[in-house]
N, C-alpha and C positions, 0 to 999 in steps of 0.2 A: 729848287724846283725838283719835284719828284718825277720818277720815271713815267708814271701814268699821266701826269700832267704834259710831259713832253710828247707822249704818244697821242694823246687826245686833244692837244692843242690848247691847254690852259683852261681857264673858268669861263670860256665863252659859252653863251646859251646857244641851244641849238633850235632850229625851227623845222617844220615839216618838210621844207625843201631840202633840208640837208640829208634826207634819207631817201633811199631808192627802194621801191617796192619790187620785190622778186616775183616773177611768175613761176610757179612750180612746173609748168609745162616745158619751160627752158632748161630745166635741170635735168641731166641725164641720170638714169639709174644704172651705175657701174659697180652694183654691189656684187661681191663674190661669196660663195659659201663659207660661212665660218667653221672653223675647226672645232669650236666648242660654243655651247649655249648655256645660259643662266636660266633655270627654270624655277618657278615659284609654285610650291604645293601647299595645299591646305589639308592637314592630316586630321581626319576624323575617325580613323579606324585602321584596322590591320590591312585593309585593301589598299589604302593609300601608300603604305610602306612598301608594298610589293612594286608599285609604280616608280617610286623613288629609287629603289634598288636597281631596277631595270635601267632607270635613266642614268645613274651613276656608272653602272657597268658599261653603258654605251659611251662614256667619256664626257659626260656633262655635269655642271655644277647645279645643285638643288638647294634652294632656301625654302625650308619647310616651316610652316606656321602650325604649331601644336596648341594654339590657344583652346581649341575645342576639347582637347584631352586633359585640361588641368585638373578636372574634378576626379579622375580616375588615375592615380599616381602609378598603379601597377601597369596599366595598359601603356602609359607614357614610358616608363622605364624599360618595359619589354621592347617597344618600338626602337628607342633610343640604343639599346643593346644590339638590336639587329642592324640598325644602321651604322653603328660602330664597327660591327664585324665586316660590314660591306667595305667601309673605308679602309680598314686594314688589309682586306683581301686584295683590293685593287692599288694599295700603297697610296692612298689619298689622304684626306684629313676630314676631321668632324669636330665642330664646335658648337656648344649650346650656348646661345646668346639670350641671356636672361631666362625668363619662365616660358617665353612664348615662340622662340625660333631656334631652328637647328640649320646649321650649314653643312653640307656634305660636299666634298670635291673628289674628283677622279685622280688617277694617276698623274704625278707631277705637279699638282697644284696644292700648296700649302696655304693656311689661313694664318695670318698675322695675329698674335695674341695681344698686342698692344694697340690702343687706340691712336690714330693719326693725330698730330698736333700735340703730343705730350713729350 
């Protein structure tokens, strides 16, 4: 007998009566301010790179979609070089994921280079 079977109680079928509907009004919102946020950016030119740099300097992570820039490799390389410089200045990290995404992190956040599950 597996662990999940023990937790879920075997191969019994469930009915609608087995579930409880939750009312969102009964849930209290005790969220606190996060120390860091993850932002998603769509890079379509140099102006977007400025916003990304400011966000990383402020201590947040940015996942940048550079799909719109694939046709102009010099622009992509220029923006990647600028973002690499920012990551180095703040002692963060930068990774280019495929041809369409760049992940930039601030101070103290490193990006794993190996995929999970390998």
